[in-house]
N, C-alpha and C positions, 0 to 999 in steps of 0.2 A: 256708268260714265261712258260718254262715246264723245271722242274730237271728231270723226268721221261717218257719216251713214251711206249706203247706196253708192259705194264708188264704183267708178270705172275706170281708173287707170290702168293704162297699156303697159305695166311693166316688163313681162315680156318681150316686147316688140323693142324695147331699148337694150336687149339681152348682148347685141353685138357690140355696142358701142361702150355697154360695161364691160365684156371681155375684153376689149383693147385697154381700157384704163386700168382694168386688174392685172393684164399682162404687163405693164408699165412698171406697175407698184411691184408686181411679185418679183420682176428683174433686179430691181432696184434692193428688194430684200435679200434674194439670192447673193447678190455683191454683199451686202451686208454680212449674211452667213459666212461667205468667204473671208471676208476681215476678221470678221471672230476668230474662226480658224485658224488666221494665220498670225494673229495676235497684235493687227495691225487697226481694230478699231478701238473705240473710246472704253476700253474695259476696266472696270473697276476694281480695286484689289482682290475682291472676292476670287476672281477667277487668275489675275496674275500674281499675286502675293505680295505684299508690300504694307506700308504704314498708313493709317488716313485718320488726321487729326482736324477737329474744327475748333478754332479760337476765337475769342470774343476781346475786344478794344473798347477803349473807351471813346476813341474817335480813329476812322480805318489807315490803315498801315496801306502806305504804298506796294503794291506788287514789285516794284523793281529793288525795294529794299530788302522784302523780304527773300526774292529769289537771290540776291547778292549774298544775303546771311548765310542762305543755305549751301550756295555752290562755294563759300570760303571754307566751309567746313566739309567738303568732298560728299554731299548728299546728293547723289545721282538721282537721273529719271526724276526730277520733281516738276508737280502739277500743282499750280496755286492759281483757287479761285475765289475771287469774290461771292460773297452770299449775299443776294439783293436785300435779306432785314436785318437792320442792325450792322453794327460794326464789325464783320465776321470773314473770317480768313479759314479757307478749308485746303488743306495742306496735304499733298500724297507724295509720296515717295515710295518709288517700286523697288523692289527687292535687288540688290547688287552684292556681290562678295565681298565689296572696299566697304559697305556701310555697317555700321554697329547692328548685333541682332535686335539691341532693344532701340529702335531709331525712335520710337514713340518719346521715350523720356530724352532721348538726345533733343529732339526739336525744341520739346515742351523747355528744357535748360536752355536752350539757346534762344529762343524768344523772349524768356523771363529775364536773361541777363540783358538783351538787347531793348526789347519793349515792357520792361516788367512795370514801368512808370505811366502806363498805358492802360491802366485799368486790365492787366492781360487777366484771363482765365480762359481754362480748357473746358469745352460744352462735350465732347465726344472724341474716343479715341480706340481705335482697332486696327488690330496687325494681323495678317495672315501669313502664312509659310508658301513657296511657290508650289511645294507637294500637294499641298492642300486645294490650291487654287486650280492646280490642273487637274485633281480629281473632281472638284465642284464642278469644273465645266464637262468633264465628262459624264460624270453624273444627269447632269444638266439636259443633255442631247437624250440620253437612254431615257430620261422622265419625259420629256417631249414625244419622243418616239413611241413610248408605250403607249402614253395617251393618246396618239394619233391612231394605232390601233385598238384600241378600247373603243373608240370612238366608232370607226366602222363595223365593229364585231357586233356592239349595241344596236346600231341604227339597221345594220342589214340582218339582224334577229326581230327586231322589232316591225320595221317595215317591210325592205325590200334590198338585195346587193344594191340597185339601182340608187337608192335613197341613201345608203351608206356610201358609195362613189361621193354623191352631190355634198352629202355631211362632210367629209374629210377633204374634200375639195377646197370648201369655204373655212375649213377650219384652218389647212394649210395657208391658203389666201389671208386669213386674219394673222396669223402669224406671222409670215412674210411680211404683210402692208404696216404691222407694227416693228418690226425691225428696219424695215425702210425708210421710218419716220425718224426714228431714233438715230438711225445712220445720215439722214438727210441734218438733222438736227445737230448731231455730232453730241449725243445724250450719253451719259454713262451706261454701259450695258453692266448690269451688276444680278446679285440675285434678288434683289424686289422687283426689276425688270420681268426676269423668268417667270417671278409669282404673279404678277401683273398677266403676262401672257397667259399662262394656265388658266386664270381666273376667267381670262376673254374668251380663252377657248368653250370653258364650261357654259358660259354666258352664250357664246353663240350657238350652241349644240341646243340649248334649252328653245333659245327662239326659234331656230331650225325646224325642231320636234313640233312646235305649235303647227307652222306652216305646213311642214308636210302631212300630219294628222288630218288638216282640212284637205289637201291635195287628194291623198289617198281615200277619203270620203266621196268626193265628188268623183275621183274616176270610177269609181265604183256605181255611183247611181247615175251618174251621166255617161253613158258608155257612146251614144251617138255624138255628142257635140265636140268639135275641134279641141286637139288638146292644150294650143293654146289658149284657147277660152275659159277651158278649166282650170288652166292653171293661175290665168288673170285673176279669175273671179275667186279662186281660192286666196288667194293673197290678199285681195282688197276685203274679203269676208272678216278677215283677221288684222286687220291693219290696222284698226283702233286699239285694240290688244297690244300691238305692237308698239305702236305709240307712246301708248300711257308706260308699258314697261322699260322702254328704253328712254323714256323723259325722265321717270324718277329715279331710275338707275343713274343716270347722266348727272341728275342735280347732286346725288350725293357723292357721285366721284368726284363732281367740279367743286363742291365743298370742301373736301378732301385736299384739293388743289390749291385752292384760295387761302384757307385758315388752316391747313394742317401743319404747317412749316417745310422748313427745308428738308429735313431728313428723309420723308415720305413724297417729295415734290416730285421727283423723275417717276416713283411709283403712281400718284396719282394722276400724271399727264397721261401715262400708259393706259389707265381705266378710262381717262375719259375720251380718249381718241378710239379704245378699243371697243366701247359701246358702239359710237357711231358706225366703226367699221363692221361688227358684229352685223348690225342692224341692216347695213347696206347689203352683207353678203348673204345673208339668209333670204332676202328679196330678188338679188340680182344674180347670183353666183349659183346656190345650193339649188334651187329651183329650176333656173334655165339649164344646169346642168344634168339634173333629172327629167328634164324634156327633152332634152335632146337624146340621151339614154333609152326613153319610152317611146321615142319617135324611131331609133334606129332599130330597137325588139320589134315592133311592128311590122317595119318593112320587112325583116328578116321570117317573121311568122307568115307574110303574103307572098313569099319567095317559095 
């Protein structure tokens, strides 16, 4: 099953433009990381600590009424969000020394007393302490760091250090791009998002290894051809495989986003965009980085 045959797209020729676009995206991602580190991003209660409750009503409750109800009972750091499907309300209350340790029960009781005649029901509830949130944030950064080190060691062992550097640059680019997207959309950064980031990092590595394998094969086979031609030919030779793999993965992630419900909406969005980002980076980031490193090494050998 092939979508394309005998391709001759000049992917390498567009690398400078791709580098500029990716640099801008990466800067936004770095800003997002700074915001996460300083707790100014839209962090979920996984990291900040607090209470999250999703409520369902027969008819939608106005946000102003819900906010006034919580404020009147000294529940601070309240974040209210209407859920797009059904008459649902997502209530998030950050940890505060002035609020009850059992904030979930307090919130449910308040809404039951005030909106009990509106078909009130609790769909989900979660409560996390601030110390657990801080530990989760630290462990998350550690997990991402270890995965990055593991990637470069594996690629360097299987291929070459230059390929390892290319893989780690592409993977870091993917992570930063997903953080940049969620920062721009002001989406919640939680453990599900981190799970999606690590999933896409693994997917990106798989796609990159396929391209690298063909590049390595053609470099050893075509010693006299110009390096850009070898890299372009290698990418074009596996393009059909890349399209099929990315398309099927994208459709599966898109199904999760469209039909998976609100609980995994952000997770599915990260997967959908991550697949596209990972496919782009394996072609326009990982391969050009290896090309530049290969050219640099050959110039050194000729000196």
